[in-house]
C-alpha positions in Angstrom: -36.7 -18.5 37.0 -34.4 -19.1 40.0 -31.8 -16.5 40.9 -28.9 -18.9 40.1 -30.1 -19.4 36.6 -30.7 -15.7 36.2 -27.1 -15.0 37.4 -25.7 -17.6 35.0 -27.7 -16.0 32.1 -26.3 -12.6 33.0 -22.8 -13.9 33.1 -23.2 -15.6 29.7 -24.7 -12.5 28.2 -21.9 -10.3 29.6 -19.3 -12.8 28.3 -20.9 -12.8 24.8 -21.0 -9.0 24.7 -17.3 -8.8 25.8 -16.3 -11.5 23.3 -18.1 -9.6 20.5 -16.5 -6.3 21.4 -13.0 -7.9 21.5 -13.7 -9.7 18.2 -14.8 -6.6 16.3 -12.3 -4.3 18.0 -9.5 -6.7 16.9 -10.9 -6.8 13.3 -10.9 -3.0 13.2 -7.8 -2.1 15.2 -5.3 -4.9 14.4 -4.9 -4.1 10.7 -4.4 -0.4 11.4 -1.8 -1.2 14.0 0.0 -3.5 11.6 0.0 -0.9 8.8 1.1 1.9 11.2 4.1 -0.2 12.2 4.9 -1.1 8.7 4.8 2.5 7.5 7.2 3.5 10.3 9.6 0.8 9.2 9.3 1.6 5.5 10.7 5.1 5.8 9.8 8.7 4.9 6.3 9.2 3.5 5.8 10.4 -0.1 9.2 9.2 -1.3 10.4 6.0 -3.0 12.3 3.4 -1.1 14.2 0.7 -3.0 15.0 -2.6 -1.4 17.8 -4.9 -2.1 17.2 -8.4 -3.4 15.5 -10.3 -0.5 17.3 -13.0 1.4 16.0 -15.5 4.1 16.6 -12.7 6.7 14.7 -10.0 4.9 11.4 -8.9 6.5 10.6 -5.4 5.1 7.8 -7.1 3.2 5.9 -10.0 4.8 7.4 -13.3 3.5 9.4 -11.7 0.7 10.4 -13.7 -2.3 14.1 -13.8 -3.4 12.8 -13.8 -7.0 11.2 -10.4 -6.7 12.6 -6.9 -6.4 10.5 -4.6 -4.1 10.2 -0.9 -4.0 7.7 1.0 -1.9 6.2 4.5 -1.4 4.6 5.0 2.0 2.1 7.8 1.4 0.4 10.5 3.4 -2.1 12.5 1.5 -2.8 15.1 4.2 -0.6 17.6 2.4 -2.1 17.0 -1.0 -2.3 14.5 -3.8 0.7 12.2 -4.7 2.2 12.0 -8.2 3.7 8.5 -8.8 5.7 7.4 -11.9 7.3 4.1 -12.6 9.0 2.4 -15.5 7.4 -0.8 -16.5 9.5 -3.7 -17.8 7.4 -5.8 -20.2 10.0 -8.7 -20.3 8.9 -9.9 -16.9 6.0 -9.6 -14.4 5.7 -6.2 -12.8 3.0 -4.7 -10.6 2.0 -1.8 -8.4 -0.4 -2.3 -5.5 -1.9 0.3 -3.2 -3.0 -0.5 0.4 -4.9 1.8 2.7 -4.4 2.4 6.4 -6.2 -0.8 7.3 -4.1 -3.0 5.0 -6.9 -3.2 2.4 -5.8 -3.4 -1.2 -7.6 -0.8 -3.2 -5.7 -0.6 -6.5 -3.5 -2.9 -8.7 -2.0 -2.6 -12.1 0.5 -5.0 -13.7 2.7 -5.0 -16.8 -0.1 -6.5 -19.0 -2.4 -3.6 -18.2 0.1 -0.8 -19.0 0.4 -0.1 -22.7 3.6 2.1 -22.6 7.0 1.8 -20.9 5.8 3.7 -17.9 2.8 4.5 -15.7 1.8 7.7 -14.0 -0.6 7.8 -11.2 -2.2 10.6 -9.3 -3.2 9.3 -5.9 -5.9 11.5 -4.2 -8.3 11.4 -1.3 -12.0 12.0 -2.3 -12.6 15.7 -1.9 -9.0 16.8 -2.4 -8.4 19.5 -5.0 -6.6 18.2 -8.1 -3.8 20.4 -9.4 -5.0 22.5 -12.3 -1.7 22.1 -14.2 -1.9 18.4 -13.9 -2.9 16.8 -17.2 -5.1 14.1 -15.8 -5.7 12.6 -19.2 -2.2 11.2 -19.2 -2.4 9.8 -15.6 -4.5 7.2 -13.9 -6.4 8.9 -11.0 -6.6 6.7 -8.0 -8.9 7.5 -5.1 -7.4 6.4 -1.8 -9.9 5.5 1.0 -7.5 6.8 3.7 -4.8 9.6 4.0 -2.1 7.1 4.9 -1.1 3.9 3.2 1.4 2.1 1.0 2.3 1.7 -2.6 4.2 -1.5 -3.3 6.0 -2.2 -6.5 7.1 -5.7 -7.5 9.3 -6.8 -10.3 9.9 -10.5 -10.9 13.6 -11.4 -11.6 13.2 -13.6 -14.7 16.9 -14.3 -15.0 19.8 -13.5 -12.7 21.6 -11.9 -15.6 18.9 -9.2 -15.7 19.0 -8.1 -12.1 21.1 -5.0 -12.6 19.0 -3.8 -15.5 15.7 -4.4 -13.6 17.1 -2.6 -10.5 18.1 0.4 -12.7 14.7 0.5 -14.3 13.0 0.2 -10.8 15.1 3.1 -9.5 13.6 5.4 -12.1 10.3 5.3 -10.0 9.2 8.5 -8.2 6.5 9.6 -5.8 6.0 13.1 -4.5 3.3 15.3 -3.1 1.7 17.7 -5.6 0.7 21.1 -4.4 -2.6 22.4 -5.5 -2.4 25.4 -7.8 -3.6 28.8 -6.3 
């Protein structure tokens, strides 16, 4: 093989290796950067944040719908599990979704899957100690793949006359760190 062809082959191999590194680096890093930025914008971790009805200028949630009320709970499980409770309207579509630090959705429940008027979740990292006083039989235990992430609550506005009632119901939602019992 002549030296020029060998040099061209080396350049092609190096270009391919760099392209693969950039590609896989982007697949790994970009979602985490997006979530880190979103969590900073969303507000304090382990507390509920209630939005106002979206308009064309709203951008707290990517491409928000003006027919949906949003609430969020950015979470950080480094201090312990998170107890989450929310009232569930059965007159319209409602859901809670959980996203990890890389924007992956790892949990979803909607109004059709909740039998009562509320849902209680215990969000934990694998290996975390569950609170002994916590009656886990009455809560859904959700295992998060990362310490940080986001819970997103959506309520469809079925009729403009119901907005105030749906907002009041949504504002009953809570999320807070649970300290492990000694």
